C-alpha positions, 0 to 999 in steps of 0.5 A: 451420368447425372445423379438419378439416371442410374436408378432410372435405368435400374427401374427400367431394366428391372422390367424383365424381358423374356424370362419375366419375374413373378410375384413377390420377386418382381414386387421386391425388385420394383420396390428396391428400384423405387427406393434407389431412385428416391435415395438418388434424387435426395442426393441430387437435391442435397447437392444443389444445396436444397433443404431435404425436409423441405423438398420431401414435404413439398413432394408429399403435398404435391402427391396428395393434392394430385390424389385428391384431385383424382378422386 
């Protein structure tokens, strides 16, 4: 399994089926899954020899540009 797939699966699996999580518990589970996904992406990036700070800066600029375009 490639780095990142575990967190993607974790994020997907955190979506409850049947007995749904509500409120704060659900938000906590989703936040933890997002953090794990980001950490896995950083591991994947580092394993390929890329500079983490550079990648994070580029991701933030991309996010901000999309946010600004959507407004």
